[in-house]
Every structure is written in C-alpha cells, then in structure tokens.
C-alpha positions as CSV (number, residue, x, y, z in Angstrom):
1,M,17.7,64.2,-0.9
2,K,15.8,64.9,2.3
3,K,14.0,68.1,3.5
4,F,13.7,69.2,7.0
5,K,12.0,72.1,8.9
6,F,13.6,73.5,12.0
7,T,12.4,76.3,14.4
8,I,15.4,77.9,16.2
9,N,14.8,80.8,18.7
10,G,11.3,81.3,17.1
11,N,12.7,81.5,13.5
12,Q,11.6,78.8,11.0
13,Y,14.2,77.3,8.7
14,E,13.6,75.0,5.7
15,T,16.6,72.8,5.0
16,E,17.4,70.3,2.3
17,I,20.4,67.9,2.2
18,L,21.8,68.1,-1.3
19,N,24.8,65.8,-1.1
20,V,26.8,63.8,1.4
21,E,30.4,62.7,0.9
22,G,32.2,61.2,4.0
23,N,31.6,63.6,6.8
24,I,30.8,66.7,4.6
25,A,27.2,67.5,3.8
26,E,26.1,70.1,1.4
27,I,22.8,71.6,2.6
28,E,20.6,74.4,1.6
29,I,18.9,76.6,4.2
30,N,16.2,79.0,3.1
31,G,17.8,79.1,-0.4
32,T,21.4,79.5,0.7
33,Q,23.9,76.6,0.2
34,Y,26.4,75.6,3.0
35,K,29.0,72.9,3.4
36,V,28.7,71.4,6.9
37,E,31.3,69.1,8.6
38,V,29.7,66.4,10.7
39,D,31.5,64.7,13.7
40,K,31.0,61.3,12.3
41,E,30.9,59.9,8.8
42,L,27.4,59.9,7.3
43,K,26.3,56.9,5.3
44,P,23.5,57.5,2.5
45,V,20.4,55.5,3.3
46,K,20.1,52.5,1.1
47,T,17.0,50.6,0.2
48,P,16.9,47.3,2.2
49,K,17.1,44.0,0.4
50,I,14.2,41.6,0.6
51,V,15.4,38.2,1.3
52,R,12.9,35.4,0.6
53,S,13.0,32.2,2.7
54,A,13.0,28.7,1.0
55,V,9.4,27.6,0.3
56,A,8.3,24.0,0.2
57,P,5.3,23.2,-2.1
58,S,2.1,23.3,-0.2
59,T,1.1,19.9,-1.7
60,D,3.7,18.2,0.5
61,I,2.0,17.0,3.7
62,Q,5.3,15.7,5.0
63,P,8.1,17.2,3.0
64,S,10.8,15.3,4.9
65,I,9.7,11.9,3.6
66,A,11.4,10.6,0.5
67,K,9.0,10.7,-2.6
68,T,10.6,7.7,-4.4
69,S,11.3,4.2,-3.2
70,S,14.0,1.7,-4.3
71,P,13.0,-0.3,-7.4
72,S,12.9,-3.6,-5.4
73,A,10.7,-2.2,-2.6
74,P,7.0,-3.0,-2.7
75,K,4.8,-0.3,-4.1
76,G,1.8,1.0,-2.2
77,A,-1.1,3.2,-3.0
78,G,-0.3,6.8,-4.1
79,T,-2.3,10.0,-4.7
80,I,-2.2,12.5,-7.4
81,K,-2.9,16.0,-6.1
82,S,-3.8,19.2,-7.9
83,P,-0.7,21.4,-8.4
84,L,-2.8,24.6,-8.7
85,P,-6.4,25.7,-8.0
86,G,-8.6,25.3,-11.1
87,V,-11.3,23.3,-12.9
88,I,-11.1,19.7,-14.1
89,L,-11.7,19.9,-17.9
90,D,-11.3,16.2,-18.8
91,I,-10.5,12.8,-17.2
92,N,-8.6,10.4,-19.4
93,V,-8.9,7.3,-17.2
94,K,-11.5,5.4,-15.3
95,V,-11.4,3.2,-12.2
96,G,-9.5,-0.1,-13.0
97,D,-7.3,1.4,-15.8
98,K,-3.6,0.6,-15.7
99,V,-1.4,3.6,-15.9
100,K,2.3,4.2,-16.5
101,I,4.6,6.9,-15.2
102,G,4.1,10.1,-17.2
103,Q,0.7,9.0,-18.7
104,K,-1.8,11.9,-18.9
105,V,-4.7,11.2,-16.6
106,M,-6.5,14.5,-16.3
107,L,-6.7,18.0,-17.8
108,L,-6.8,20.9,-15.4
109,E,-7.6,24.5,-16.3
110,A,-5.8,26.9,-14.0
111,M,-5.1,30.6,-14.6
112,K,-6.7,30.4,-18.0
113,M,-4.2,27.7,-19.1
114,E,-4.6,24.0,-19.6
115,N,-2.3,21.8,-17.5
116,N,-1.8,18.1,-18.1
117,I,-1.9,16.1,-14.9
118,E,0.3,13.0,-15.4
119,A,0.6,9.8,-13.4
120,D,3.7,9.8,-11.1
121,K,3.8,6.0,-10.6
122,T,2.8,2.8,-12.4
123,G,-0.3,1.1,-11.1
124,T,-4.1,0.8,-11.4
125,I,-6.6,3.5,-10.8
126,I,-8.3,2.7,-7.5
127,S,-10.6,5.8,-7.3
128,I,-11.2,9.1,-9.0
129,E,-11.9,11.7,-6.3
130,K,-13.0,14.6,-8.6
131,Q,-15.2,14.7,-11.6
132,K,-15.2,16.8,-14.9
133,G,-16.3,20.3,-14.1
134,D,-15.3,20.2,-10.4
135,N,-13.4,23.1,-8.9
136,V,-10.3,22.0,-7.1
137,M,-7.9,23.8,-4.7
138,E,-4.1,23.3,-4.7
139,G,-3.3,20.1,-2.8
140,D,-6.8,18.4,-3.3
141,V,-6.5,14.7,-4.1
142,L,-7.6,14.1,-7.7
143,L,-7.2,10.3,-7.9
144,I,-5.6,7.3,-6.1
145,I,-3.3,4.9,-7.8
146,G,-2.6,1.4,-6.4
147,E,-0.8,-1.7,-7.5
C-alpha cells in the first residue's frame, strides 16, 4: 500500500503498510512483518469522485428565456448559430428563400464530420452571415430567418 522511511534515535527504518482492517494494520519494517493495533479505526484512502456541474450550451446567450413561443403569438426574426467550430461546406438557401422547420439550410464540417444545419423556425431568409469556405466558431451566427 504505502511506504514510509523513519529515523528513530539515529536508526533508519523502511516501513510498508501491507493491509489495514479496522484498527489493526499489518506493516513490514526492514523486512519483518508486524501486526500493530492503532488507537482509532483506520479507513483506507479512496479515490475521490469527480462531480461535474450541469452545463448550458455556450450558444445560449440568455439560457433562461424560453426558446419557443405559443402558436398564436407573432413570430419575430431568429438566428441560426453554429453548434460547433468548423468550416461551411455548402449553403442550400439564398436571401429571400422561404424555409420550414427542419429544412437543411447549410452543411458544416466539424471534427472531420459533415453536420446538417437545419432551420429551427418557419420564415424567410433575411441575411446569410457566413459564406461557403468560411471558418466559424461555436455560437457564430450563420444566418437570420424572419417572417
């Protein structure tokens, strides 16, 4: 388990803890094994657990705002952001095109994989912020969809 070096009255001792059960420890001192009773119960050292905190996507500027609206509410302009850093391989729409929810609008290469970027709302393409071949970072606005 663990090795220790002690110097007692000028004599050096090499010790190793072999086993611990309750308050009895089996140790080896300079090659001789001993059973030692300890005043308190010893607990073996355990590896600590890593606890990860909840993470909000970095593309959310204001994560507390609802991302959907009621069907009867008026719809405003919306943006489509890059989910990952990568390169724009293809743009499937142009300014003025009507798009529907789930329609493929761009193709993004990220981490050597092609990712379809789809419209998340129905509307008209107002502007395209990035062009074919552009490098984008996570959260960059790719295009704007309006009514």
